[in-house]
VMD Tcl script that draws the C-alpha trace (Angstrom):
set ca {
  {6.03 43.68 -28.21}
  {4.90 46.37 -25.94}
  {7.08 47.09 -22.93}
  {6.48 49.30 -19.91}
  {3.24 50.42 -18.34}
  {1.17 50.13 -21.55}
  {2.08 46.25 -21.66}
  {-1.21 44.52 -20.89}
  {-1.33 42.05 -17.75}
  {-0.42 38.39 -18.17}
  {-3.44 36.41 -18.13}
  {-3.72 32.96 -16.04}
  {-3.69 31.15 -19.56}
  {-0.51 32.64 -20.69}
  {0.90 32.24 -16.66}
  {0.13 28.49 -17.38}
  {2.13 28.39 -20.52}
  {4.90 30.00 -18.97}
  {4.89 27.28 -16.19}
  {4.57 24.34 -18.58}
  {7.48 25.69 -20.32}
  {9.57 26.03 -17.45}
  {8.34 22.75 -15.88}
  {9.49 20.93 -19.34}
  {12.80 22.70 -19.46}
  {13.61 21.38 -16.16}
  {12.90 17.82 -17.29}
  {9.38 17.44 -16.17}
  {6.97 16.28 -18.69}
  {3.33 15.62 -18.17}
  {1.68 12.33 -17.79}
  {0.05 10.77 -20.56}
  {-3.59 11.42 -20.85}
  {-4.18 8.07 -23.03}
  {-6.44 5.41 -21.34}
  {-4.70 2.36 -21.32}
  {-7.59 0.34 -23.14}
  {-7.18 2.86 -25.97}
  {-3.24 2.36 -26.52}
  {-2.58 0.70 -29.73}
  {-1.07 -2.89 -29.36}
  {0.33 -5.06 -32.04}
  {-2.53 -7.36 -33.48}
  {0.03 -10.29 -33.51}
  {2.32 -10.02 -30.23}
  {5.65 -11.91 -30.14}
  {7.90 -13.16 -27.68}
  {11.66 -12.60 -28.05}
  {13.28 -15.49 -28.92}
  {16.24 -16.46 -26.25}
  {19.71 -16.07 -27.94}
  {22.30 -19.31 -27.43}
  {24.17 -17.54 -24.66}
  {21.23 -16.46 -22.67}
  {19.85 -20.14 -23.05}
  {23.17 -21.54 -21.36}
  {23.27 -18.92 -18.59}
  {19.65 -19.80 -17.50}
  {20.85 -23.73 -17.87}
  {24.01 -23.21 -15.93}
  {22.18 -21.28 -13.01}
  {19.40 -24.17 -13.08}
  {22.12 -26.64 -12.68}
  {23.84 -24.90 -10.04}
  {20.47 -24.29 -8.00}
  {19.97 -28.29 -8.44}
  {23.52 -28.90 -7.05}
  {23.27 -26.83 -4.13}
  {19.75 -27.92 -3.40}
  {21.32 -31.75 -3.36}
  {24.19 -30.76 -1.36}
  {21.83 -29.66 1.31}
  {19.44 -32.69 1.16}
  {22.05 -35.02 1.26}
  {24.10 -33.20 4.21}
}
mol new
graphics top color blue
foreach p $ca { graphics top sphere $p radius 0.5 }
foreach p [lrange $ca 0 end-1] q [lrange $ca 1 end] { graphics top cylinder $p $q radius 0.2 }
display resetview
């Protein structure tokens, strides 16, 4: 590399690269340029299965809500 007055000036392209490197170093990443229509999705999407604990928590929440509604109505 050449240092001192004989060094060529920084061009705009180099300044953009330096700025991009600094931004990425600070945690800023560029946004995705891929349109949503071109994002690859699985051909056969599957839904996650509820495990037993989640099923009981949802059932308990529903039961508690029904009890509270019944208490408000019969009050």
